[in-house]
C-alpha positions as CSV (number, residue, x, y, z in Angstrom):
1,M,100.4,-81.8,3.7
2,R,102.9,-80.3,1.3
3,A,100.5,-77.6,0.2
4,A,100.0,-76.5,3.9
5,E,103.8,-76.2,4.4
6,L,104.1,-74.1,1.2
7,A,101.3,-71.8,2.4
8,N,103.0,-71.4,5.8
9,E,106.3,-70.5,4.1
10,A,104.6,-68.0,1.8
11,E,103.0,-66.3,4.8
12,A,106.2,-66.2,6.8
13,P,108.4,-63.2,6.2
14,S,111.5,-64.1,4.2
15,S,114.8,-63.9,6.0
16,A,118.3,-63.9,4.7
17,A,120.6,-66.8,5.5
18,G,121.6,-66.8,9.2
19,E,118.8,-64.6,10.4
20,A,115.9,-65.6,12.5
21,P,112.4,-65.0,11.2
22,G,111.2,-61.5,12.2
23,E,114.7,-60.0,12.5
24,V,115.6,-57.0,10.5
25,P,118.4,-57.6,8.0
26,L,121.7,-55.9,8.7
27,D,121.6,-53.8,5.6
28,A,118.3,-52.3,6.8
29,W,120.0,-51.2,10.0
30,A,123.0,-49.8,8.1
31,R,120.7,-47.8,5.8
32,G,119.0,-46.3,8.8
33,D,122.4,-45.6,10.5
34,M,123.7,-43.9,7.4
35,R,120.6,-41.7,7.1
36,S,120.8,-40.9,10.8
37,L,124.6,-40.1,10.5
38,A,123.8,-37.6,7.8
39,S,120.9,-36.1,9.7
40,V,122.7,-35.8,13.0
41,A,125.8,-34.3,11.3
42,V,123.8,-31.7,9.4
43,S,121.8,-30.8,12.5
44,L,124.9,-30.3,14.6
45,W,126.5,-28.3,11.8
46,L,123.5,-26.0,11.4
47,G,123.1,-25.8,15.2
48,A,126.7,-24.7,15.7
49,M,126.4,-22.1,13.0
50,A,123.2,-20.7,14.5
51,F,124.7,-20.8,18.0
52,F,127.8,-18.9,16.9
53,A,125.9,-16.3,14.9
54,F,123.0,-15.7,17.3
55,V,124.7,-16.3,20.8
56,V,128.5,-16.2,20.8
57,A,129.2,-13.3,18.5
58,P,126.6,-10.9,19.8
59,A,127.5,-11.7,23.4
60,A,131.1,-11.1,22.7
61,F,130.6,-7.8,21.1
62,A,128.0,-6.8,23.7
63,T,130.3,-7.5,26.7
64,L,133.9,-6.9,25.4
65,E,135.5,-4.0,23.8
66,R,135.3,-4.1,20.0
67,E,139.0,-5.1,19.6
68,A,138.9,-7.8,22.2
69,A,135.6,-9.2,20.8
70,G,137.2,-9.3,17.4
71,R,140.2,-11.2,18.7
72,L,137.9,-13.7,20.5
73,V,135.8,-14.3,17.5
74,A,138.9,-14.7,15.3
75,A,140.3,-17.3,17.7
76,I,137.0,-19.2,17.7
77,F,136.8,-19.2,13.8
78,A,139.5,-21.8,13.3
79,R,137.8,-24.4,15.5
80,Y,134.4,-23.3,14.2
81,Y,135.4,-24.0,10.5
82,L,137.2,-27.2,11.5
83,A,134.1,-28.5,13.2
84,G,132.0,-27.5,10.2
85,I,134.4,-29.4,7.7
86,V,134.4,-32.5,9.9
87,L,130.6,-32.5,10.3
88,G,130.2,-31.8,6.6
89,F,132.4,-34.8,5.6
90,L,130.4,-37.0,8.1
91,A,127.2,-35.9,6.5
92,L,128.6,-36.5,3.0
93,A,129.7,-40.0,4.1
94,G,126.2,-40.7,5.5
95,C,124.5,-39.5,2.2
96,V,126.8,-41.5,0.0
97,G,126.6,-44.6,2.2
98,S,122.8,-44.4,2.4
99,G,122.6,-44.1,-1.4
100,M,125.0,-47.0,-2.0
101,L,123.2,-49.3,0.4
102,R,119.7,-48.8,-0.9
103,G,120.4,-47.6,-4.4
104,W,119.9,-44.1,-5.9
105,R,116.3,-43.4,-6.6
106,G,114.2,-40.4,-7.4
107,L,115.4,-37.3,-5.5
108,D,118.0,-39.2,-3.4
109,W,120.6,-37.0,-4.9
110,L,119.1,-33.8,-3.4
111,P,120.5,-34.2,0.2
112,L,123.8,-35.1,-1.3
113,A,123.8,-32.0,-3.5
114,L,122.9,-29.8,-0.5
115,V,125.7,-31.2,1.7
116,V,128.2,-30.8,-1.2
117,L,127.0,-27.1,-1.6
118,M,127.3,-26.5,2.2
119,L,130.8,-28.0,2.2
120,A,131.9,-25.9,-0.8
121,L,130.7,-22.8,0.9
122,T,132.5,-23.7,4.1
123,L,135.8,-24.5,2.3
């Protein structure tokens, strides 16, 4: 009888204290959230850069006089760089948090290095 119980326990997925069998541990959710935070922040950051470079600036210079378009673009730059810095620090927090939660392995440093490089170029 005891051997059957041990076999059942060995087949059942192990769970941490306070978790029902089959539930994903909280740290697994946090790892995914941190990775998602970094991915979403970098995606928004690069999307904003592309939108400004390929939509806003060309439209401003195509429809406004050169001096007025220059003033418009200069007025947008302050908010543009602020958004880039905020998104960059969110991406940095996501990379660091993900690495701290699951441990630094292999090429895990590469996304962190790329985010730091992007932030350095933005600042």
